[in-house]
C-alpha positions in Angstrom: 0.0 0.0 0.0 2.8 2.4 0.9 4.7 1.6 -2.4 1.5 2.2 -4.4 1.0 5.6 -2.7 4.6 6.6 -3.3 4.3 5.5 -7.0 1.2 7.5 -7.6 2.6 10.4 -5.7 5.7 10.3 -8.0 3.4 10.4 -11.1 1.4 13.3 -9.7 4.5 15.2 -8.7 6.0 14.9 -12.2 2.7 15.9 -13.8 2.5 19.0 -11.6 6.1 20.2 -11.1 7.9 18.8 -14.2 5.2 19.0 -16.9 7.8 20.2 -19.5 9.9 17.1 -19.1 10.9 15.2 -22.2 10.2 18.1 -24.6 11.0 16.1 -27.7 8.1 13.7 -26.8 5.8 16.6 -26.0 6.6 18.3 -29.4 6.1 15.1 -31.5 2.9 14.2 -29.7 1.6 17.8 -30.0 2.3 17.9 -33.7 0.6 14.5 -34.2 -2.5 15.6 -32.2 -2.5 19.0 -34.0 -2.7 17.2 -37.4 -5.6 15.1 -36.2 -7.5 18.0 -34.5 -6.9 20.5 -37.2 -5.7 23.2 -34.8 -2.7 23.7 -32.5 -2.7 21.3 -29.5 -0.1 21.3 -26.6 0.9 18.0 -25.2 2.4 16.8 -21.9 2.8 13.2 -22.9 6.5 13.4 -21.9 5.6 14.2 -18.3 3.1 11.3 -18.2 5.7 8.9 -19.6 8.3 10.0 -17.1 5.8 9.9 -14.2 4.6 6.5 -15.2 8.2 5.2 -15.3 8.8 6.6 -11.8 5.6 4.9 -10.5 6.5 1.6 -12.2 10.0 1.6 -10.8 8.8 2.3 -7.2 6.1 -0.3 -7.3 8.3 -2.8 -9.1 11.0 -2.6 -6.6 8.5 -2.9 -3.7 7.0 -6.0 -5.3 10.4 -7.6 -5.8 11.3 -7.0 -2.2 7.9 -8.2 -1.0 8.1 -11.4 -3.0 11.7 -12.0 -1.9 12.9 -15.5 -2.5 9.5 -17.1 -2.9 10.3 -18.1 -6.5 13.5 -19.9 -5.5 12.1 -22.7 -3.4 9.8 -24.6 -5.7 10.5 -28.1 -4.4 7.3 -30.0 -3.9 5.1 -27.1 -5.0 1.8 -28.1 -6.7 2.1 -28.1 -10.5 5.9 -28.3 -10.6 7.1 -31.0 -12.9 10.1 -32.8 -11.4 13.3 -33.0 -13.4 14.2 -36.3 -15.0 15.6 -38.7 -12.4 14.2 -36.5 -9.5 12.0 -38.3 -7.0 9.2 -36.8 -4.9 
């Protein structure tokens, strides 16, 4: 829960305080949207991408820490096919 809150807070902070981040992405997305709309459109896609990356990193690290070594110990787990020559 804490990691999720931190991740979303990171996304929100980038959207509010660094909305001009990744100007190349903003420019390209703005030009694309302007062609579709038929008039000049500003874009903050760069900030959204950067904020999403921050949120993903925070929640991904928290998930990896929470899961720990659970994937390592699979001996006797249901649905695990034993190696040839291995006895259960």
